[in-house]
Phi, psi and omega in degrees: 000316180288322182291328178291322182293314176304318180297318179296323177291320173305312181296319176305311180290329180295314174296329184291312184288336175276358182275140176291339179290328178297311181302320179293320179297319178294318179301313179298314185301318181296313182299314181300318179297319178296322177296311179301319181296317181293319177297321180297316177296316185293318187269321188257314181282308179253019187302313185298321182293313180298324176298318179299313178298319181295327179286347183046057186303132174237140175281136184224139178254129185233129181256136178246124185291144178282153175294133181295142175295156177271168174236131183239158169276183183294343180257011180086016176278127176300117178253329179225130179210183185246138183235130178302129186207174183233143184235146169270125179237162178222146180225138180280100182263002179086008182286342187235072178298332179273126180308322184296316179293323175299318182290326180294321176296313180296325177301311178301319183290311181301318182299319175298311180299320179296314184295329183266004176070030181268154182258125177275134180241159181174195185260002183276117183277053180226139177219177179240136182271180186298337179267010181080003177271144180270144181217157179274149187246006173290150189245004179208166178295322178301315178295322178298313180298314177303318180295313185287332173297317177290323181302311179264357179073036182255167182245353185222137177295336177299335181283339182289154177054042179293163181302329182275004177070021182280333186231063186286147175251357178270014176286152179283166180296323179297318182294320180293318176302316183293324180296313182288321173306318183285315186291333174273004173061032174288341177277003180243010181292155182227149176279186184296335178270356183096001184273152177305142179252115182266113186274133166303151186302319184298314177296306176310311183297319174302320181290320179293324182297318180296309184293313177308317184288318180299322178295339180289338179235025182295344178287339175266100187308317192259013185282132178271153173237129179285126183265314181209132182258157168056047182282158180287165178297326182293317178299313182301318181297314182294324176301310182296331179289336181254015183298338181290338175259359183235060182294130184094350179265142179209164173247120181249151176286136184207177178237139172247149183277128178241149182233127182276138181044052190303321182307324187270339186243351184307317182292344177267308190285324182081208182202167181252168178184170175308137181291140179268153187302324180283354174272331190308305181297323180293319184288319180295325175291321178297320178293324178296342177272001183267164181293328181306321182273359183299131173091351181270157182305151187296334180267008178308142180229146175255336188242143168227180195295342185264359183291148172264130186221168177288130179261330181213169176060205179298331177301328179275311181299330179252029181307310185295325180283319182287328183295123177290172180268132185290146168276161188222125174234137172249123182216169173262138177232153176276187185293352179261357180086009179272134182298139177240327184199133176276122177270317187203145185212129174236127184292148177290157175238140179292149178282173185276155175266144178246135176253129177264168177274351185290138172265125187299309186291325176296314180303317184285322182296319184286329173298319180287328178292324178296315179301319176297319183291322179291314176309318181289326177296311185295312182293330179297316183271351178294134177222155187285330184274154173293163169289140176284119179297339182269356184252141177263126182261145175289134185293350175262002182221026183288124178288163178244106182298137185302327181300330174298323178289317175302313183298321188290339173300326176269316191294326182257020173064025176289321171257145183255125175288328181300319180295320182294330178280350188288156180293330180263026181289160182285170182299314182296323177295313176300327180293316180294313182294323182292319177298320180293317180302314183292323178290324178303315180302317182293321187288316177294327177293315183298318178300310179305308180302317183290323179291327184269355185287135174293349182231049182301137181283144174298156185303319186288338180268001186276151177295158184307319181295317184286325174300317173297321178290323176296315174300322177295319180297319176300316181291320178305307182294339185269349179304147180292332179289339184257305173066025177278317170266119183254099187298331184292345183257002178282136178277103182283356170269356186287151176301322183297321178292316181301318177296320177294317180296322178275354178077024182255011177233156176272156180303322180304306185293329182292316184290324176304315179298330179290323179295316183291325183276355180069023174256000167255118185271108183268006185296335182275358179261156181276061175284119190291330183213143180291350179263012180302135178279177185304321183296314179298313182297318182294318178304315179291332174289322175296318181295320177302313183297311179302315178293323181291323184289336181299327181242027180262114185295322180294320177291323178301317183295327172296322176296314185300331181304314185273334174294322174287316175306315185271012180054025173291321165250123195264156171303324181299315177303312183290331178289321178299320178296335175304318177290318185294325181265007174077017177290317179248148176289148184301137179213088187312319180294314178296318177299315182294320183295322185288330182285331181257341182277168182264199183288337179293321178293319182299316180298313181296325181297305186287336173287327176293319179297325175292320181291323172283358182061021173285334164242118188268155175310323183295312181301315187280335177052041172264165174282120002263148173230004182226160177188166177215144177228133172231134177241123187234137169282117185284352184271335189230346183082006183274138180273123181266332173211139173222093193247133176233137176236136359276182183222192184215174179262104185285351168300326175273007178246339191275144178079286178226114185299133174284109192296319182294323179291320181294319174300323176298320181291325182289328179282340188294124187287341177279002175048064188293343183273356186260126182274108185287347178271333185238345184241339181285102179266125181220158178290135183281352182059217188290348177295345177280342185308323175301325177295321180291327178294317179295318174304313183290324176294314182292331180269355170080014175280354170210146175259169180302325178256001182284153180237154175238135182266115178272119180262358179106332173214129186263121190245020178278000179237162183298327180249091184312144182250126181272137167284150185301338186278347181310128018270012171278190180209156180265345184064212191282132180222141170269186187293320176297320178293317178305316177292310180307315185270356182049047191280121178296317175305310181305314182281332172295320175293321176303314183297321183293325176293324180291343180269002181270120182280164185303331181273008172091359182277150185265126180229096179303328177300317178301313177299314181301314180304317179296308179302314185296320180303308187287329174297320180291324178301329182270007174092004185280007179259004178206166183298166190282334182112349181295154194270027175231163183302141185215136175284148180288141180283164176221120172275137188302148182236012180212161174048081188299326184292317176287323181293332180292338181269359180096005176265226184066222181249017175304141177205119184218153176271168180299315185293336173284326172294330182290317180301315187298307183292330176298322181292320175306308189291322181266011174065045163115355178273118182261105182274157163270101189302156181218150174257357190255126183264300179205166176236126179238159176277177185294346181267356176095007178283130183294136173249309179223132172256107184278135177228124177303139183271143175274110188284337179193170172228129182277115179272107180224157180291147174305325178297321178295314176299320184297311185299312182293313174303318177298313179304315179293325179288328179290336172306317187281320193259337188236351179261187181301335181292347177307326181290336178280321186259004190297333182259015179258121187295340185274137175285110184244139169245134184200179178214131174268166176208140178231126180227133181265132174249322183221121186298340179268001179230166184293158178291156168281149181240135181225153173208127173244144185196166170210161182201161345293149189300312186292330178214080184308133177240318188223148174248139177234118172243146186227132167233132173239092179301132181061033188274011178077301180200163182298338175310314183291324178292319178298318182293318170304311177305321175301315181297324180295318179294325178298319175286320184296325182260015169082014178279343168226165183244165179298320184293325179291315181294321184292331182268009186262159173262208184294145173283142178295151179261125183291143175268011179285138176253117179259123180279114180211000000 
């Protein structure tokens, strides 16, 4: 039995070993065992080593920005601070090697952001206006050059506008967009079904912006690019839900700069934004000169291209102090850019805090007082009648026709024509727009007929409206972006040019001469043949002009000027549109009255809205619509208030500029980006006379008791000077009375005496040199010292007699006059004014206590100071200004000034002052460009003193309407 079993086993193994399957089984078993062993070694024994090699670890350095320091007023009120926010960022992780895949991802991302109302930001200086037109957003020639260098990938501005035309800068924003849209292959996109995908302009522009910005730092493999800042929680959620389809996109925690009461402080505080390429070297050089950079390598850098820095104002001037110290991490990242191991880490440090000398409540109160004073001036001078073209108006009493106010509703974009064109526009909007469209066709037909007429009228013979249109067409064709009329090629000695300058040739004939003279470039026209004759070229030029004017917003506004003047579109209609577009709150009674009332009711209506500040001077941009006030501590040189009207919201400018808002500010005729306290250079008028008085007393050309007989007209010069009192006279005046009466004769005689040499000869250069010396002694030869941009002053260099009265070529800003009057008040100490109080670290520890430096001291006799200060006090107590200040408990010494710049516009108004007279503490200076007369500036100055010394409250001011205009006439 056992033998049989053994035999069976032997036979089995014999067959098994002799079988080919056995050999294969052994082979596969050995292979499997080897594989298991290899896997065991790779995953268990050497797994970590293989993982490290697979990850291709790369060392990466990451900088974390420090929190920006805060900005406070002198009482610790937060003016600028940081708010926690979330930003959408993108990084090129290599997930989209194909352009089509990248574009699909960006399309998905931008669609989400657009749907959620988020703003895409970047370095592409192109935006879309409310009419769907593209425009450039750069604000300077330097920014324009930098943009085109990046646009073409060039390194030197000399390469732009090359002879071969490869890198032109005269392309339109639309053309630039189309170039990038094509190069980024956005015009080749397809939808899910493979059909061509036509991108709306807004979506395509955002995509171009992202790609363009990413390419600026594509040499930095792990650099992230911010796509959208301060996104909502809903946006953040949707982005995170779609991350599987948005590789390289993430949502990061960040901080955005916030500004409190921005309207009142924006011109001082400024705003932040992405550092510009041309700022980098300058900022890093400045930083390398600080103690913080001591001991670091010479090529050490604090700033890189993605940093947020101060762009204007205190944010810019105190950038190095406000900018925190970056945190630094060294880490290993995998080949996808994901952190794997932290090697070294240094925490970021918050920037230092800046305290200003500015008083928060005082700044706000003065801004509102300015607005109320301007509204009072406008409503007082508004009249229902048009100006009489045959009448010459006094520049201190020029009326404002109400039609100017109606027109400004369109001209300054208070009312939107784009909204009137919408399908869901109100009936009154459709009525206005329909009238405009019908009139536009008639006007364009008239323009075409005039241009094509064989007997076109000379410019001087055209009606006012047609002359305006023809001049606009010439300017339009001459713009660099159009380039059809090339002014630099015009022969200015030619008879045709002389005729054009004199208005004795028609635009048609002048352009024909340009075609023959080769200064009309027809390459932008659709000229069918290079052999086209002049008539063909001109005909195509006219077609081009007419088509261009149809959608030209600037030309539209010129048409509205005449439509309003001729009452084709009435004031009643435009006032009704204010309700329809939400500019004014709904009021059924007023709406009904406007519909049924005539022009008299519309006049009363708009004047009331101006008086109530429902329509502000800034919105209407009539004369006057701007002003500046500076309040300075005369004992320290610290500026307590520096106010310019109008202003803007720097929250919409910070981080990433809102292009539409910025375009609105640039188009605003009231110039809200212009600081009227530090940049508005004007002749000071009679406010300069105290300097002349000091010079005359110190140089000994008049004594304290000497008098000068004013006869009303000073005829000791070739061009006689009339005193403001002419045909009256002031008679005999001493120095105090001369200042009190602001006598032009008196000060012309003082200047004349300063021109007399010891040998009795008259030398105007000597007089000018003396006046310039004393003006410089009061600091008027250089900027005031405040830490924000300021225009350079100019001391007069001609006509000593008129210069002594503040005329000639004198030109100063308000803040420069403030330093001058502070030196008058404190008897000779000339400060370098400052807006800075102190600098602390983020824990409140004092780092620097700023004190304005005294740049010089004017050595003058006490009797000189007494006489000049007494004369300024008598301006307030004994001249016609007494009626303005009689009920003010504060003792004020001051001087008004009125200066004419344009005979067709109102005078500029000035007021310099200090108080209290017996022990001066503070100086107040006021400038109101086109403010009619110094009376208005003095009235505003009085209101500032009332608030400063507690006779009114901020609550009372905020609840008030337009200030009444004094009927006092001050001779100055």
